[in-house]
N, C-alpha and C positions, 0 to 999 in steps of 0.2 A: 188178692187178699180176700177171698169170698166170705170168710167168717171173722173178719177183724172185729175186735171188741169195740164198743161204743166210745169209750175214753180215748182210745187210740185213733178211732175215726174222727172224733172231734178235734183232736190235736192236729191231724193232717188237713182238715177242712175248716179250721177256726176262721180264717180270714173270709172266705166266700160265705160262711154261715153267719158271721156277724154282719155282713152287708145285708143279709136277709133278715137281720134281727132275730137269729136263732142262736141262743146260748146252749150250754152243755145240758141243762136240765130240760130245755125245750126239745133238744135232739133226742134225749131219752124218751120223752113223751110221744114224740112223732113215731119213733121206732116201736114203741110199745103198742100204740094205736094201730099200726100196720102189721103187728105180729112179726116183727123183724128181730126181736131179741135172740141172741145166740144161746142156745141151750148147750152145756158142756156135755160130752159123751164119756162114758165110762167104759173103758176097754183095757184088758190086761192079758197079754200073751207072754208066757215064759219062754225066753230064748236062750237062757243061761244053763249051761251044763257045768257045774262045779265039782262033779264026781269024776276026778281024772287024777293021773299020777304026777302031774307037773306042780312045781312050787307055787304056793299061794302067798302073795306078799301082804304086808300089814298095811293098814290105813294110816298114812302120814299126813293127811289133809284135814283130819276131822275138826281140828281147832284152828284152821288157818282160813282167814278171810282174804280172798285175792285183792291185791292192791294194784295190780298192773296187768296189761295184756301179756299172754304167754308165760304166766307164772304157774297156772294149772290148766291142763287140758283134761276134759272128761270124754270118755269113750263109751259107746253102748251100741247094741244091735237091736233093731226093732223089726217086727213082723209086718209085712205089707201084703195086700191082695186078698182075694177070695179063697174059699176053701179048695177050689180046684185050680188055684194059680198062686202057689206059694213063692213069694220073694222076700228078700230081706234088705234092710237098709243099715249099713254101718256108718256111724257119725263120730267125728272128732270135733269138740266144741271147746272154745276157750271160756273158761269159767268167769273171767272178769267181763269181757266185752260181749259175751254171749254169741260171738261170731262162729259160724260153722267153718272150721278150718279145712276139714277133709271129709269125704263121704264116698261110699260105693254102694252100688245096687247090684245084687246078685241073686241067683235062685238057689243058693246053697248057704248053710251055716259054716262052711269051711273057713279056715284061718285066712284064706287068700283074700277074701272081701274086706276084712278088717285091716289086713296089711296094706291094701291099696288106698284105704281111707287114710291110714297113718302116713303113708307115702306122700299122698297129696298135701296133708297137713305140714309135714316136715318142709316140703318144697315151698309152701306159702308163708313160712315163718318170716317175720320182720325183724325181731329182737333176738338174733341168733347168739348173742354173747351173753344173754341172760340165762340164769338157771330156770329149768322147766321141769314140772311134775306131771306125769301121765297117770290119770286115776280112772279105774274102771271097776266092774264087778269081777268075780273070780271065774269067769267063763274060760273054757279050755282054749278059745282063740286068743285071749290075752295072756294066758299062763304059758302058751306053747313056746317052744324054744325059738321058733323063727320070729315070733312077735318080740320076745324078750331081747333076742339078738339085735333087732332093729332099734329098739329102745336104747340099748347099751351103745350101739354104733353112733348114735346121735346124742349121746350123753344126756339122756332124758331119764330121770328118776321114775320109778314105778311105785304106785299106791293102789290098793284095792279095798273094796267094801269088805267088812268082816261080819256082816249080817245078811240075811235073806230079805231085808226090808227094801222094797223098790225106792223108797224115799231116800235111802243111804246114798244113792247117786242121783239126787234131785234135779240137778241142772240137766243132766243127759236125758232123764225122764221127761223134763219139760220140753226139751227140744222135739222128742218124739211126738208129744201131744200137739205142739204147734203145728208141725208139718202135716200130721194126720188130720186133726180136727179144724185148723184154720184154713190150711191150703188144699185140704181134701185130696191128698195125692193117692189115696187107695179107694176113692169113690167109684172109680170105673174099672172094669175088668180088662186092664191094658195088657198087652204083651210086654215083655222085659225091655225091649228097645224103646217103646213109646214111654214106658214108666221111667226109664233112665232120663229121657229128655224132660219129662214133667218135673222129676225130683231136681234136676239141674236148674230149670227155670224158677222153680219154687224157692230154692236155696239162694239163688241170686237176688231175688226179690226180697227174701227174708233178710239177707245180709245188708242190703243196700237201701231198702225203702221202709222196712217195718220199724216203727218206733218201739222201744222196749222199755217197759216200766222200770225194771231195775237199773237202767241206764239213763233215767230221768228224761225219757222219751227221745233219746238219741238212737240212731240206728246202730247195730253192731259194728258196722264198718267205721261209723264215726267215733264210737267208743274205743275201738281198737287202735286209733291213731294217737291217743293220749293216755296219760296215766294219772292225771291230777284229780279226777272225779272219784269219790268214794261211792261204791256201788250200794245199792239198796239190798238189804237182806232181811229175811224173816226170822232169822235166828237171834237170840239174845246175845249181848255183849259177853256174858259169862261163858259162853260156848267157844269163844276165840281167844287165841293167844294175845297178850298185850304187848 
C-alpha cells in the first residue's frame, strides 16, 4: 500500500507507534517534515459509450443506502496504462462492504472483459438467497444483450446512472482511484500479463488488509462478513428512503 493515507497508516501502526510515544498528530508532523504527505492526483478518462441501440435502464438505487453485503453491486471500467499501451480494468464492487467482488484486465473495451468480471463476482457470492441490484453507467458493455442476459440468469436487478456526472456512480469511481492512486497499478509500463498479476495482488491486499473509512476502519473482507454495522456516507439523510 505505497500511498496509504496517514489516518489509515496510524490505525494499522497504532500499537508500535504508541510504544514510541508517537500519537496521530505527531505522525502527521513526522510525515510532513519528511515531505511524505500524499498528494491526490486528478485524472479522468472517458471509457463510456452510451450512444448505442441497446435499452438503457433507470436508476433504482438513487435513494437507497446499502444496509447489508450483496444488496447493491456497482460496476465500472477504467483506463490503465500509458498512451502506447492501452489496457482496461473492469470492476464489480459491493457498495456496502466496498469489497471488490470481480475484476478483469484486458486490452479491449469489448463486453467480454465486463462479463468476466461479473462472472467472477457471481461465483464469489456469499448471500445467494438475498436480492441483489447491479448498478452501472449506460455504457454499451452493460446494456448489451449478453450482459443483460447474464444478470437475468442470476436473478440480479439492473440499475443505471441517468446523468453523465462521474459522481453518479461514486463508489465505483472511488475504487478506480484507490487502485490507481494508492496502489500505483499503472505507474509502470507493464505488459498485460504482468499487469494482470499486479492487479490481482493489489486487489487481494485491498480486500484483506486495507482499512476503509466508510467501514469504520474494517477491511472490506471483514465488513462483508456481517450486516450489523451502518456504513458511513457523505450524503444527507434526506437523500435516502426511510
